[in-house]
DSSP file (Angstrom, degrees, kcal/mol; ACC not computed):
  #  RESIDUE AA STRUCTURE BP1 BP2  ACC     N-H-->O    O-->H-N    N-H-->O    O-->H-N    TCO  KAPPA ALPHA  PHI   PSI    X-CA   Y-CA   Z-CA
    1    1 A M              0   0    0      0, 0.0     2,-0.6     0, 0.0     0, 0.0   0.000 360.0 360.0 360.0 132.9   90.4   89.6  101.8
    2    2 A T        -     0   0    0      1,-0.0     2,-0.3     0, 0.0     0, 0.0  -0.791 360.0-139.4 -92.7 124.6   88.3   91.5   99.3
    3    3 A L        -     0   0    0     -2,-0.6     2,-0.3     1,-0.0    29,-0.0  -0.570  11.8-136.9 -85.4 145.7   89.7   94.9   98.6
    4    4 A E        -     0   0    0     -2,-0.3    27,-0.5     2,-0.0    28,-0.2  -0.733  16.3-172.7-101.5 150.1   87.5   97.9   98.3
    5    5 A Y        -     0   0    0     -2,-0.3   118,-0.1    25,-0.1   114,-0.1  -0.824  26.6-137.9-139.4  92.5   87.7  100.7   95.7
    6    6 A P    >   -     0   0    0      0, 0.0     3,-1.4     0, 0.0   113,-0.1  -0.280   6.4-137.3 -58.7 136.7   85.2  103.3   96.6
    7    7 A E  T 3  S+     0   0    0      1,-0.3   112,-0.3   111,-0.1   113,-0.1   0.706  97.4  64.9 -67.8 -21.4   83.4  104.6   93.5
    8    8 A D  T 3  S+     0   0    0    110,-0.1    12,-0.5   111,-0.1    -1,-0.3   0.471  92.4  83.3 -84.3   0.8   83.5  108.3   94.6
    9    9 A L    <   -     0   0    0     -3,-1.4     2,-0.4    10,-0.1   110,-0.3  -0.632  68.4-141.3-104.9 163.4   87.3  108.3   94.4
   10   10 A K  E     -A   18   0A   0      8,-2.2     8,-2.4    -2,-0.2     2,-0.3  -0.943  24.9-153.2-116.4 142.9   89.8  108.8   91.4
   11   11 A Y  E     -AB  17 117A   0    106,-2.3   106,-3.4    -2,-0.4     2,-0.3  -0.876   9.2-145.9-124.0 149.5   92.9  106.6   91.3
   12   12 A L    >   -     0   0    0      4,-2.6     3,-2.6    -2,-0.3   104,-0.1  -0.814  29.5-119.1-110.7 154.8   96.4  106.8   89.9
   13   13 A D  T 3  S+     0   0    0     -2,-0.3    -1,-0.1     1,-0.3   103,-0.0   0.640 116.1  65.1 -68.4  -6.5   98.4  103.9   88.6
   14   14 A S  T 3  S-     0   0    0      2,-0.1    -1,-0.3    57,-0.0    57,-0.2   0.324 121.4-110.4 -92.9   8.5  100.9  104.7   91.4
   15   15 A H  S <  S+     0   0    0     -3,-2.6    15,-2.9     1,-0.3    18,-0.2   0.551  74.9 130.8  81.5  13.2   98.1  103.7   93.9
   16   16 A E  E     - C   0  29A   0     13,-0.2    -4,-2.6    17,-0.1     2,-0.3  -0.620  41.1-154.6 -84.4 157.1   97.2  107.1   95.3
   17   17 A Y  E     -AC  11  28A   0     11,-2.3    11,-1.8    -6,-0.2     2,-0.4  -0.910   3.8-151.4-129.0 163.5   93.5  108.1   95.4
   18   18 A V  E     -AC  10  27A   0     -8,-2.4    -8,-2.2    -2,-0.3     2,-0.5  -0.997   5.4-165.2-131.3 134.8   91.8  111.4   95.4
   19   19 A R  E     - C   0  26A   0      7,-2.2     7,-2.6    -2,-0.4     2,-0.4  -0.980  19.8-149.9-117.1 118.6   88.4  112.4   96.9
   20   20 A L  E     + C   0  25A   0     -2,-0.5     2,-0.4   -12,-0.5     5,-0.2  -0.748  21.7 173.2 -95.8 128.9   87.4  115.7   95.6
   21   21 A D  E >   - C   0  24A   0      3,-2.9     3,-1.7    -2,-0.4     2,-0.4  -0.805  68.5 -61.1-132.5  88.3   85.2  118.0   97.7
   22   22 A G  T 3  S-     0   0    0     -2,-0.4    -1,-0.0     1,-0.3     0, 0.0  -0.629 118.4 -19.1  69.8-123.0   84.8  121.3   95.9
   23   23 A E  T 3  S+     0   0    0     -2,-0.4    84,-2.7    -3,-0.1     2,-0.5   0.324 121.7  92.5 -99.4   7.7   88.4  122.7   95.6
   24   24 A I  E <   -CD  21 106A   0     -3,-1.7    -3,-2.9    82,-0.2     2,-0.5  -0.891  58.3-163.1-103.7 129.7   89.7  120.4   98.4
   25   25 A A  E     -CD  20 105A   0     80,-3.2    80,-2.9    -2,-0.5     2,-0.5  -0.943   7.5-152.0-107.6 126.3   91.3  117.1   97.4
   26   26 A T  E     -CD  19 104A   0     -7,-2.6    -7,-2.2    -2,-0.5     2,-0.4  -0.878  19.5-162.2 -92.8 123.8   91.8  114.4  100.1
   27   27 A I  E     +CD  18 103A   0     76,-3.1    75,-2.5    -2,-0.5    76,-1.5  -0.908  22.8 139.5-117.1 136.4   94.7  112.2   99.0
   28   28 A G  E     -C   17   0A   0    -11,-1.8   -11,-2.3    -2,-0.4     2,-0.4  -0.776  47.0 -91.7-147.4-168.5   95.6  108.8  100.3
   29   29 A I  E     -C   16   0A   0     71,-0.3   -13,-0.2   -13,-0.3   -14,-0.1  -0.964  43.2-105.3-121.2 143.6   96.8  105.4   99.2
   30   30 A S     >  -     0   0    0    -15,-2.9     4,-2.5    -2,-0.4     5,-0.2  -0.076  23.2-114.5 -65.7 159.9   94.6  102.5   98.1
   31   31 A A  H  > S+     0   0    0    -27,-0.5     4,-2.2     1,-0.2     5,-0.1   0.783 118.7  57.6 -59.1 -28.6   93.9   99.4  100.1
   32   32 A F  H  > S+     0   0    0      2,-0.2     4,-2.5   -28,-0.2    -1,-0.2   0.955 107.4  46.5 -64.9 -51.2   95.8   97.5   97.3
   33   33 A A  H  > S+     0   0    0    -18,-0.2     4,-2.3     1,-0.2    -2,-0.2   0.916 111.8  50.6 -58.5 -46.1   98.9   99.6   98.0
   34   34 A V  H  X S+     0   0    0     -4,-2.5     4,-1.7     1,-0.2    -1,-0.2   0.924 111.5  47.9 -58.7 -44.6   98.6   99.1  101.7
   35   35 A E  H  < S+     0   0    0     -4,-2.2    -1,-0.2     1,-0.2    -2,-0.2   0.887 112.1  50.1 -64.0 -38.8   98.2   95.3  101.3
   36   36 A Q  H  < S+     0   0    0     -4,-2.5    -1,-0.2     1,-0.2    -2,-0.2   0.888 109.7  51.8 -67.1 -36.5  101.3   95.2   99.0
   37   37 A L  H  < S-     0   0    0     -4,-2.3    28,-0.6     1,-0.2     2,-0.3   0.858  92.6-158.4 -66.3 -40.2  103.4   97.2  101.4
   38   38 A G     <  +     0   0    0     -4,-1.7     2,-0.3    -5,-0.2    -1,-0.2  -0.633  59.8  10.4  88.0-150.6  102.7   95.1  104.4
   39   39 A D  S    S-     0   0    0     -2,-0.3    25,-2.1     1,-0.1     2,-0.5  -0.441  75.5-145.5 -70.6 119.6  103.2   96.6  107.9
   40   40 A I  E     +G   63   0B   0     -2,-0.3    23,-0.3    23,-0.2     3,-0.1  -0.755  24.8 171.2 -89.8 128.9  103.7  100.3  107.5
   41   41 A V  E     +     0   0B   0     21,-2.5     2,-0.3    -2,-0.5    22,-0.2   0.593  59.4  21.5-112.5 -17.9  106.1  101.7  110.1
   42   42 A F  E     -G   62   0B   0     20,-2.0    20,-3.1    47,-0.1     2,-0.4  -0.987  52.6-169.1-157.3 142.1  106.8  105.3  109.1
   43   43 A L  E     -G   61   0B   0     -2,-0.3     2,-0.5    43,-0.3    18,-0.2  -0.992   5.7-162.9-128.3 139.2  105.1  108.1  107.0
   44   44 A E  E     +G   60   0B   0     16,-2.7    16,-1.7    -2,-0.4    14,-0.1  -0.986  19.8 174.3-123.7 122.7  106.7  111.4  105.9
   45   45 A L        -     0   0    0     -2,-0.5    14,-0.2    14,-0.2    36,-0.1  -0.857  32.8 -98.1-122.6 153.4  104.1  114.0  104.8
   46   46 A P        -     0   0    0      0, 0.0     2,-0.2     0, 0.0    -1,-0.1  -0.201  40.2-107.6 -66.6 163.3  104.4  117.6  103.8
   47   47 A E    >   -     0   0    0      1,-0.1     3,-2.2    34,-0.0    31,-0.3  -0.535  44.4 -82.8 -88.5 157.3  103.7  120.5  106.1
   48   48 A I  T 3  S+     0   0    0      1,-0.2    31,-0.2    -2,-0.2    -1,-0.1  -0.327 118.6  29.1 -54.1 137.3  100.6  122.7  105.9
   49   49 A G  T 3  S+     0   0    0     29,-3.1    -1,-0.2     1,-0.3     2,-0.1   0.214  88.5 128.6  92.8 -15.1  101.3  125.5  103.3
   50   50 A E    <   -     0   0    0     -3,-2.2    28,-3.2    28,-0.1    -1,-0.3  -0.457  58.8-124.2 -75.1 150.5  103.7  123.4  101.2
   51   51 A A  E     -E   77   0A   0     26,-0.2     2,-0.4    -2,-0.1    26,-0.2  -0.688  21.2-160.8 -87.9 140.8  102.9  123.2   97.5
   52   52 A V  E     -E   76   0A   0     24,-2.9    24,-2.4    -2,-0.3     2,-0.4  -0.949   7.1-150.2-119.7 147.8  102.5  119.7   95.8
   53   53 A I    >   -     0   0    0     -2,-0.4     3,-2.4    22,-0.2    19,-0.5  -0.950  29.1 -98.7-122.7 138.1  102.9  119.3   92.1
   54   54 A K  T 3  S+     0   0    0     -2,-0.4     3,-0.1     1,-0.3    21,-0.1  -0.302 108.4  12.5 -57.6 133.2  101.1  116.7   90.1
   55   55 A G  T 3  S+     0   0    0     17,-3.4    -1,-0.3     1,-0.3     2,-0.2   0.199 105.0 108.0  86.6 -14.7  103.3  113.6   89.4
   56   56 A D  S <  S-     0   0    0     -3,-2.4    16,-3.2    16,-0.2    -1,-0.3  -0.581  79.3 -95.4 -93.9 161.5  106.0  114.7   91.9
   57   57 A S  E     + H   0  71B   0     14,-0.2    14,-0.2    -2,-0.2    -4,-0.1  -0.505  33.2 179.7 -71.2 136.5  106.7  113.1   95.2
   58   58 A F  E     -     0   0B   0     12,-2.7     2,-0.3     1,-0.3    13,-0.1   0.340  65.6 -37.2-116.4   4.3  105.0  114.7   98.3
   59   59 A G  E     - H   0  70B   0     11,-0.7    11,-3.0   -14,-0.2     2,-0.3  -0.975  62.3 -94.8 164.4-171.3  106.3  112.2  100.9
   60   60 A T  E     -GH  44  69B   0    -16,-1.7   -16,-2.7    -2,-0.3     2,-0.4  -0.969  11.9-152.6-136.5 151.8  107.2  108.7  101.6
   61   61 A V  E     -GH  43  68B   0      7,-2.6     7,-2.6    -2,-0.3     2,-0.5  -0.995  18.7-161.5-119.8 129.6  105.6  105.5  103.2
   62   62 A E  E     +GH  42  67B   0    -20,-3.1   -21,-2.5    -2,-0.4   -20,-2.0  -0.955  12.3 174.3-122.6 130.2  108.0  103.1  104.7
   63   63 A S  E     -G   40   0B   0      3,-3.7   -23,-0.2    -2,-0.5   -25,-0.1  -0.647  51.4 -96.2-120.4 178.8  107.1   99.5  105.4
   64   64 A V  S    S+     0   0    0    -25,-2.1   -26,-0.1    -2,-0.2   -24,-0.1   0.700 126.5  43.1 -68.9 -13.9  109.0   96.5  106.7
   65   65 A K  S    S-     0   0    0    -28,-0.6     2,-0.3     1,-0.3    -1,-0.2   0.829 124.3 -17.5 -93.4 -40.5  109.3   95.6  102.9
   66   66 A A        -     0   0    0    -29,-0.2    -3,-3.7     2,-0.0     2,-0.5  -0.955  50.2-116.0-162.7 165.4  110.1   98.8  101.2
   67   67 A V  E     -H   62   0B   0     -2,-0.3     2,-0.4    -5,-0.2    -5,-0.2  -0.992  39.2-172.2-115.7 126.8  110.3  102.7  101.2
   68   68 A E  E     -H   61   0B   0     -7,-2.6    -7,-2.6    -2,-0.5     2,-0.2  -0.953  21.4-122.7-123.7 138.8  108.0  104.1   98.5
   69   69 A D  E     -H   60   0B   0     -2,-0.4     2,-0.5    -9,-0.2    -9,-0.3  -0.555  22.3-132.4 -72.8 142.7  107.5  107.7   97.2
   70   70 A L  E     -H   59   0B   0    -11,-3.0   -12,-2.7    -2,-0.2   -11,-0.7  -0.893  21.2-148.9 -94.4 126.8  104.0  109.2   97.4
   71   71 A K  E     -H   57   0B   0     -2,-0.5   -14,-0.2   -14,-0.2   -17,-0.1  -0.792  12.7-124.7-103.8 137.0  103.1  110.8   94.1
   72   72 A S        -     0   0    0    -16,-3.2   -17,-3.4   -19,-0.5   -16,-0.2  -0.649  12.6-160.7 -78.6 128.5  100.8  113.8   94.1
   73   73 A P  S    S+     0   0    0      0, 0.0     2,-0.3     0, 0.0    -1,-0.1   0.573  75.3  24.6 -74.3 -10.6   97.7  113.3   91.8
   74   74 A I  S    S-     0   0    0    -21,-0.1     2,-0.4   -49,-0.0   -19,-0.1  -0.968  78.5-112.1-154.3 155.4   97.1  117.0   91.6
   75   75 A T        +     0   0    0     -2,-0.3    33,-2.4    34,-0.2    34,-0.5  -0.806  63.5  90.6 -96.3 136.3   98.9  120.4   91.9
   76   76 A G  E     -EF  52 107A   0    -24,-2.4   -24,-2.9    -2,-0.4     2,-0.4  -0.988  69.7 -62.4 171.2-161.5   98.0  122.6   94.8
   77   77 A T  E     -EF  51 106A   0     29,-2.2    29,-2.9    -2,-0.3     2,-0.4  -0.945  43.6-114.8-120.1 136.3   98.7  123.6   98.4
   78   78 A V  E     + F   0 105A   0    -28,-3.2   -29,-3.1    -2,-0.4    27,-0.3  -0.495  35.3 169.5 -67.1 122.0   98.5  121.4  101.5
   79   79 A V  E     +     0   0A   0     25,-2.8     2,-0.3    -2,-0.4    26,-0.2   0.573  67.2  14.2-106.7 -12.6   95.8  122.7  103.8
   80   80 A E  E     - F   0 104A   0     24,-1.5    24,-2.9   -33,-0.1     2,-0.4  -0.967  58.6-161.7-159.0 144.9   95.7  119.8  106.2
   81   81 A R  E     - F   0 103A   0     -2,-0.3     2,-1.3    22,-0.2    22,-0.2  -0.982  30.7-117.9-130.2 144.1   97.9  116.8  107.1
   82   82 A N     >  +     0   0    0     20,-3.0     4,-1.4    -2,-0.4     3,-0.3  -0.646  33.3 175.8 -85.1  94.8   96.7  113.7  109.0
   83   83 A T  H  > S+     0   0    0     -2,-1.3     4,-2.1     1,-0.2    -1,-0.2   0.791  76.7  62.4 -70.7 -25.9   98.9  113.9  112.1
   84   84 A E  H  > S+     0   0    0      1,-0.2     4,-2.1     2,-0.2    -1,-0.2   0.906 103.3  48.3 -67.2 -38.7   97.0  110.8  113.6
   85   85 A V  H  4 S+     0   0    0     -3,-0.3    -1,-0.2     2,-0.2    -2,-0.2   0.834 109.3  53.3 -68.5 -35.2   98.2  108.6  110.7
   86   86 A V  H  < S+     0   0    0     -4,-1.4   -43,-0.3     1,-0.2    -2,-0.2   0.915 115.0  40.4 -62.4 -42.5  101.8  109.8  111.1
   87   87 A Q  H  < S+     0   0    0     -4,-2.1    -2,-0.2     1,-0.3    -1,-0.2   0.812 130.7  28.9 -78.1 -29.6  101.7  108.9  114.7
   88   88 A S    ><  +     0   0    0     -4,-2.1     3,-2.5    -5,-0.2    -1,-0.3  -0.660  65.2 175.5-132.1  76.4   99.8  105.6  114.1
   89   89 A P  T >  S+     0   0    0      0, 0.0     3,-1.9     0, 0.0     4,-0.5   0.685  71.7  78.3 -56.4 -18.8  100.6  104.3  110.6
   90   90 A E  T 3> S+     0   0    0      1,-0.3     4,-2.0     2,-0.2     3,-0.2   0.667  76.1  76.6 -67.8 -11.8   98.5  101.2  111.2
   91   91 A L  H <> S+     0   0    0     -3,-2.5     4,-2.5     1,-0.2    -1,-0.3   0.778  85.2  64.0 -64.3 -23.1   95.4  103.4  110.5
   92   92 A L  H <4 S+     0   0    0     -3,-1.9    -1,-0.2    -4,-0.2    -2,-0.2   0.933 108.1  39.2 -64.0 -42.6   96.4  103.1  106.8
   93   93 A A  H  4 S+     0   0    0     -4,-0.5    -2,-0.2    -3,-0.2    -1,-0.2   0.877 118.1  49.4 -77.1 -33.4   95.7   99.3  107.0
   94   94 A E  H  < S-     0   0    0     -4,-2.0    -2,-0.2     1,-0.2    -1,-0.2   0.875 136.1  -2.6 -69.1 -39.6   92.6   99.7  109.2
   95   95 A D    ><> +     0   0    0     -4,-2.5     5,-2.8    -5,-0.1     3,-1.0  -0.519  64.4 168.8-156.1  71.3   90.9  102.4  107.2
   96   96 A P  T 3 5S+     0   0    0      0, 0.0   -67,-0.3     0, 0.0    -3,-0.1   0.822  85.2  42.2 -66.1 -28.0   92.8  103.6  104.1
   97   97 A Y  T 3 5S+     0   0    0    -69,-0.1    -5,-0.1     4,-0.1   -67,-0.0   0.489 127.8  23.8 -96.1  -4.3   89.8  105.5  102.7
   98   98 A G  T X 5S+     0   0    0     -3,-1.0     3,-1.3    -7,-0.2    -3,-0.1   0.464 134.2   8.3-117.5 -97.6   88.6  107.0  106.0
   99   99 A E  T 3 5S+     0   0    0      1,-0.3   -14,-0.1    -8,-0.1    -7,-0.1   0.680 122.2  66.7 -64.0 -19.8   90.8  107.6  109.0
  100  100 A G  T 3 < +     0   0    0     -5,-2.8   -71,-0.3    -9,-0.2    -1,-0.3   0.247  67.2 129.5 -93.8  15.9   93.9  106.7  107.0
  101  101 A W    <   -     0   0    0     -3,-1.3   -73,-0.2    -6,-0.1   -16,-0.2  -0.266  44.1-154.6 -63.9 162.4   93.9  109.6  104.5
  102  102 A L        -     0   0    0    -75,-2.5   -20,-3.0     1,-0.3     2,-0.3   0.879  57.2  -3.8-106.2 -63.6   97.2  111.4  104.2
  103  103 A I  E     -DF  27  81A   0    -76,-1.5   -76,-3.1   -22,-0.2     2,-0.4  -0.912  49.3-140.4-133.4 159.3   96.8  115.1  103.1
  104  104 A K  E     -DF  26  80A   0    -24,-2.9   -25,-2.8    -2,-0.3   -24,-1.5  -0.989  25.5-166.4-119.9 133.2   94.2  117.6  102.0
  105  105 A V  E     -DF  25  78A   0    -80,-2.9   -80,-3.2    -2,-0.4     2,-0.8  -0.953  23.8-134.7-123.1 132.8   95.1  119.9   99.2
  106  106 A R  E     -DF  24  77A   0    -29,-2.9   -29,-2.2    -2,-0.4   -82,-0.2  -0.836  42.1-133.3 -83.6 115.3   93.5  123.1   97.8
  107  107 A I  E     - F   0  76A   0    -84,-2.7   -31,-0.3    -2,-0.8    -1,-0.0  -0.392  20.7-157.6 -80.8 147.6   93.7  122.3   94.2
  108  108 A D  S    S+     0   0    0    -33,-2.4   -32,-0.1     1,-0.2    -1,-0.1   0.876  85.5  11.5 -82.2 -44.6   94.9  124.7   91.4
  109  109 A D    >   -     0   0    0    -34,-0.5     3,-2.0     1,-0.1    -1,-0.2  -0.877  54.6-163.8-143.9 106.7   93.1  123.0   88.5
  110  110 A P  G >  S+     0   0    0      0, 0.0     3,-1.9     0, 0.0    -1,-0.1   0.739  87.4  74.9 -65.1 -19.7   90.5  120.3   88.8
  111  111 A D  G >  S+     0   0    0      1,-0.3     3,-2.0     2,-0.2     4,-0.2   0.721  77.8  77.4 -61.1 -21.7   91.0  119.4   85.1
  112  112 A E  G X  S+     0   0    0     -3,-2.0     3,-0.6     1,-0.3    -1,-0.3   0.743  86.4  60.5 -59.5 -23.0   94.3  117.7   86.2
  113  113 A L  G X  S+     0   0    0     -3,-1.9     3,-1.6     1,-0.2    -1,-0.3   0.434  73.9  96.7 -90.7   5.4   92.3  114.8   87.4
  114  114 A E  G <  S+     0   0    0     -3,-2.0    -1,-0.2     1,-0.3    -2,-0.1   0.860  85.2  50.1 -59.3 -33.2   90.8  114.0   83.9
  115  115 A D  G <  S+     0   0    0     -3,-0.6    -1,-0.3    -4,-0.2    -2,-0.1   0.463  88.4 108.9 -90.4   3.0   93.4  111.3   83.4
  116  116 A A  S <  S-     0   0    0     -3,-1.6     2,-0.2     1,-0.1  -104,-0.2  -0.379  72.5-109.5 -71.6 159.0   92.8  109.7   86.7
  117  117 A M  B     -B   11   0A   0   -106,-3.4  -106,-2.3     1,-0.1     2,-0.1  -0.542  19.3-125.8 -91.3 154.3   91.1  106.3   86.8
  118  118 A T     >  -     0   0    0   -108,-0.2     4,-2.4    -2,-0.2     5,-0.2  -0.407  38.6 -97.4 -81.0 168.5   87.7  105.4   88.0
  119  119 A A  H  > S+     0   0    0   -110,-0.3     4,-2.4  -112,-0.3     5,-0.1   0.871 125.2  48.7 -58.5 -40.3   87.2  102.7   90.6
  120  120 A S  H  > S+     0   0    0      2,-0.2     4,-1.9     1,-0.2    -1,-0.2   0.869 111.3  48.4 -70.7 -36.2   86.5  100.1   88.0
  121  121 A E  H  > S+     0   0    0      2,-0.2     4,-2.1     1,-0.2    -2,-0.2   0.875 113.9  47.7 -69.5 -37.0   89.5  101.0   85.8
  122  122 A Y  H  X S+     0   0    0     -4,-2.4     4,-2.3     2,-0.2     5,-0.3   0.913 109.2  52.7 -70.4 -42.1   91.7  100.9   88.9
  123  123 A R  H  X S+     0   0    0     -4,-2.4     4,-2.8    -5,-0.2     5,-0.4   0.923 109.0  50.7 -58.9 -43.2   90.3   97.5   90.0
  124  124 A L  H  X S+     0   0    0     -4,-1.9     4,-2.3     1,-0.2    -1,-0.2   0.931 109.5  51.8 -59.7 -48.1   91.1   96.1   86.5
  125  125 A L  H  < S+     0   0    0     -4,-2.1    -1,-0.2     1,-0.2    -2,-0.2   0.884 119.1  33.3 -61.4 -39.6   94.6   97.4   86.7
  126  126 A V  H  < S+     0   0    0     -4,-2.3    -1,-0.2     1,-0.1    -2,-0.2   0.797 131.3  28.6 -86.5 -27.7   95.4   95.8   90.0
  127  127 A E  H  < S-     0   0    0     -4,-2.8    -3,-0.2    -5,-0.3    -2,-0.2   0.514  93.5-145.1-106.7  -7.5   93.4   92.7   89.9
  128  128 A G     <        0   0    0     -4,-2.3    -1,-0.3    -5,-0.4    -2,-0.1  -0.334 360.0 360.0  70.1-161.4   93.3   91.9   86.2
  129  129 A D              0   0    0     -4,-0.1    -1,-0.2    -2,-0.0    -5,-0.1   0.518 360.0 360.0 -62.5 360.0   90.2   90.4   84.6
């Protein structure tokens, strides 16, 4: 299976992605992360109104293989959470960059994303040469 890395996203080495739309950041996990985790059985996400801090955990993703912390790529306030993906974690595998998004955050400082990777940098990280 060829993994996709949409060019309009920024990526973290912890495998989260960010899609910026004005001051709203949509955060999810990459197709690579989903593939590595295997069957995802449970997601824990923050509630609307909660603050997330860049680099800190904002929730967990549990698969048949492991439980992993989700790291926030940016500081801000949760304005939306994807309740569909919480109820149906298989959406992560089916459409990680679309229906499988996790949370939307009103960001405090867009400059925090300057150290995030482009799609080609992230592809190089996870796939090598």
